N, C-alpha and C positions, 0 to 999 in steps of 0.2 A: 759510255754507251750512248747510242743515238736513238732518238724516239721522235715521234711526230705528235704534236698537240694542236688543238684548235684554240686560237686566241682571237678575241675581238679586234677588229681593225683599230678601234680607238685605243685599246690597251697596248697593242703592239706599237702604235705610233708613240705613245707616252714612254714606253720602255726604250725604244730606239733613241728618242730625244735624251733620255736620262743617260743611256750608255755613251752617247757622244759627249754629253756634258761632263761625265765623270771619267771618261777615257777607258771604259771597260767594255769587253765584248758582251753581246746579249746573253750568251751562255752563262757568264759569271753572274749577271744580274738575276737570271732565272734561278740559278743555284742558291744565291744569297736569299732570294725571296722565299724559296721552298724551305731553306733552313730556318728562317725566321718564323715561318708558320709552324713547322714541326717542333722546333725547340720551345716555342711559346705555347704549344698546345698542351692542355691539361686534360685529365680524365673528366668527362662530364659528371657534374654533381647533381644529386637529386634536388629538385626544387622543394623547399619547405614552405608550406602554406601558412600565412600568418593567421592568428586566431582573432577574427573579427566578430566573434559571437557576443551578443548583448546579454543573453541569459543562459549561461553555461548549464544551469540546472535543467533546462528544457531540451537539451540536446538528446536526440534519440540515437542509439548506437547504429552506426552505419556499417553494413557488412563489408564495405570496401575500404573502411577507414584504416585497416591494418596495412594497406598498400601505401598510405600517405603518412610521412613522418611529420609530426607537429613539433613546434618549438617547445 
């Protein structure tokens, strides 16, 4: 399939140099790059806030606390 994308001049120059160096067409390098990103992508995980409280007995219940998972 053919498509059009906007690529920065600097990035395109780097890709062209790499393509010449490794002897592959630009299309192949773009496909390899996309596969690397997609295969290495994982589902985003929720950030867990560390407990930095000094006096846990003084913590007042926060109505939004149920939205945040603690360790």
